C-alpha positions as a Markdown table, in Angstrom:
| # | Residue | x | y | z |
|---|---|---|---|---|
| 1 | Unk | 9.2 | 1.2 | 1.9 |
| 2 | Unk | 9.2 | 0.6 | 5.7 |
| 3 | Unk | 7.1 | -2.0 | 7.4 |
| 4 | Unk | 7.5 | -3.9 | 10.7 |
| 5 | Unk | 8.9 | -6.8 | 8.7 |
| 6 | Unk | 10.7 | -5.1 | 5.7 |
| 7 | Unk | 12.9 | -2.1 | 4.9 |
| 8 | Unk | 13.9 | -1.6 | 1.3 |
| 9 | Unk | 13.9 | 0.6 | -1.7 |
| 10 | Unk | 11.8 | 0.3 | -4.9 |
| 11 | Unk | 13.5 | 2.5 | -7.4 |
| 12 | Unk | 11.8 | 1.8 | -10.7 |
| 13 | Unk | 8.3 | 1.2 | -12.0 |
| 14 | Unk | 9.5 | -2.3 | -13.1 |
| 15 | Unk | 10.5 | -3.1 | -9.5 |
| 16 | Unk | 7.1 | -2.0 | -8.2 |
| 17 | Unk | 5.4 | -4.1 | -10.9 |
| 18 | Unk | 7.5 | -7.1 | -9.9 |
| 19 | Unk | 6.6 | -6.7 | -6.2 |
| 20 | Unk | 2.9 | -6.5 | -7.1 |
| 21 | Unk | 3.2 | -9.5 | -9.4 |
| 22 | Unk | 4.8 | -11.6 | -6.5 |
| 23 | Unk | 1.9 | -10.6 | -4.3 |
| 24 | Unk | -0.8 | -11.4 | -6.9 |
| 25 | Unk | -1.4 | -15.0 | -5.9 |
| 26 | Unk | -2.1 | -14.0 | -2.3 |
| 27 | Unk | -4.4 | -11.2 | -3.4 |
| 28 | Unk | -6.2 | -13.5 | -5.7 |
| 29 | Unk | -6.6 | -16.1 | -2.9 |
| 30 | Unk | -8.0 | -13.4 | -0.7 |
| 31 | Unk | -10.5 | -12.4 | -3.4 |
| 32 | Unk | -9.1 | -9.0 | -4.1 |
| 33 | Unk | -10.6 | -7.6 | -7.4 |
| 34 | Unk | -10.0 | -3.8 | -7.0 |
| 35 | Unk | -8.3 | -1.2 | -4.9 |
| 36 | Unk | -9.3 | 2.4 | -4.2 |
| 37 | Unk | -7.9 | 5.0 | -1.7 |
| 38 | Unk | -8.9 | 7.9 | 0.5 |
| 39 | Unk | -6.4 | 10.7 | 1.4 |
| 40 | Unk | -7.0 | 11.2 | 5.1 |
| 41 | Unk | -4.5 | 13.9 | 5.6 |
| 42 | Unk | -2.3 | 16.1 | 3.3 |
| 43 | Unk | 0.3 | 18.3 | 4.8 |
| 44 | Unk | 2.7 | 20.4 | 2.8 |
| 45 | Unk | 5.8 | 20.4 | 4.9 |
| 46 | Unk | 7.8 | 22.6 | 2.5 |
| 47 | Unk | 7.3 | 23.9 | -1.0 |
| 48 | Unk | 8.5 | 20.6 | -2.3 |
| 49 | Unk | 7.9 | 18.0 | 0.4 |
| 50 | Unk | 4.4 | 16.7 | 1.3 |
| 51 | Unk | 3.2 | 14.1 | 3.8 |
| 52 | Unk | 0.1 | 12.0 | 3.0 |
| 53 | Unk | -1.9 | 9.7 | 5.2 |
| 54 | Unk | -3.7 | 7.3 | 2.8 |
| 55 | Unk | -6.3 | 4.6 | 3.5 |
| 56 | Unk | -6.3 | 1.9 | 0.9 |
| 57 | Unk | -9.6 | 0.0 | 0.4 |
| 58 | Unk | -9.6 | -3.6 | -1.0 |
| 59 | Unk | -12.7 | -4.8 | -2.7 |
| 60 | Unk | -13.9 | -8.2 | -4.0 |
| 61 | Unk | -15.4 | -8.8 | -7.5 |
| 62 | Unk | -18.8 | -7.7 | -6.3 |
| 63 | Unk | -17.6 | -4.4 | -4.9 |
| 64 | Unk | -17.7 | -5.5 | -1.3 |
| 65 | Unk | -15.0 | -4.1 | 1.0 |
| 66 | Unk | -12.7 | -6.9 | 2.1 |
| 67 | Unk | -10.4 | -4.8 | 4.2 |
| 68 | Unk | -8.5 | -1.6 | 4.3 |
| 69 | Unk | -5.1 | -0.4 | 5.6 |
| 70 | Unk | -3.3 | 2.9 | 6.2 |
| 71 | Unk | 0.0 | 4.1 | 4.9 |
| 72 | Unk | 2.0 | 7.3 | 5.5 |
| 73 | Unk | 3.9 | 8.7 | 2.5 |
| 74 | Unk | 6.6 | 11.3 | 2.3 |
| 75 | Unk | 6.6 | 12.8 | -1.2 |
| 76 | Unk | 9.0 | 15.3 | -2.9 |
| 77 | Unk | 8.6 | 17.3 | -6.0 |
| 78 | Unk | 11.8 | 16.8 | -7.8 |
| 79 | Unk | 13.7 | 19.2 | -10.1 |
| 80 | Unk | 11.8 | 17.8 | -13.2 |
| 81 | Unk | 8.5 | 18.7 | -11.6 |
| 82 | Unk | 7.4 | 15.1 | -10.9 |
| 83 | Unk | 6.0 | 14.3 | -7.4 |
| 84 | Unk | 7.7 | 11.1 | -6.2 |
| 85 | Unk | 7.2 | 9.0 | -3.1 |
| 86 | Unk | 10.5 | 8.6 | -1.2 |
| 87 | Unk | 9.1 | 7.0 | 2.0 |
| 88 | Unk | 6.1 | 4.7 | 2.3 |
| 89 | Unk | 5.3 | 3.4 | 5.8 |
| 90 | Unk | 2.8 | 0.6 | 6.1 |
| 91 | Unk | 0.9 | 1.3 | 9.4 |
| 92 | Unk | -1.5 | -1.6 | 9.7 |
| 93 | Unk | -1.3 | -3.5 | 6.4 |
| 94 | Unk | 0.0 | -6.8 | 7.8 |
| 95 | Unk | -2.5 | -7.0 | 10.7 |
| 96 | Unk | -5.4 | -6.3 | 8.3 |
| 97 | Unk | -4.3 | -8.8 | 5.7 |
| 98 | Unk | -3.6 | -11.4 | 8.3 |
| 99 | Unk | -7.1 | -10.9 | 9.8 |
| 100 | Unk | -8.7 | -11.2 | 6.4 |
| 101 | Unk | -6.7 | -14.3 | 5.6 |
| 102 | Unk | -7.6 | -15.9 | 8.9 |
| 103 | Unk | -11.3 | -15.2 | 8.2 |
| 104 | Unk | -11.0 | -16.9 | 4.8 |
| 105 | Unk | -8.9 | -19.8 | 6.2 |
| 106 | Unk | -5.8 | -18.9 | 4.2 |
| 107 | Unk | -2.4 | -19.5 | 5.6 |
| 108 | Unk | -0.1 | -16.6 | 5.0 |
| 109 | Unk | 3.5 | -17.2 | 3.9 |
| 110 | Unk | 6.1 | -16.6 | 6.7 |
């Protein structure tokens, strides 16, 4: 994963779950109840490598859109046939979350 503030690898599903768990208190404070996505662009770069531009939509418990953010993903179909994300680039996530937090009077951790 690559963001303006972070570069790191998340190798296992357990590591992904731990990261989401650590973010849960913030998401709860922001009123996040569900997430959906829209694939804005899908480009097959080779037979096995794909680039996706995805917009994530964050909703409150009533289904109102709280905010959205864009990511670019580089995926590869491995030898076992599974499609895996190898690079995820957060394009505007921090700005969008910061704007939502400010609107709700929530101080983001530094």
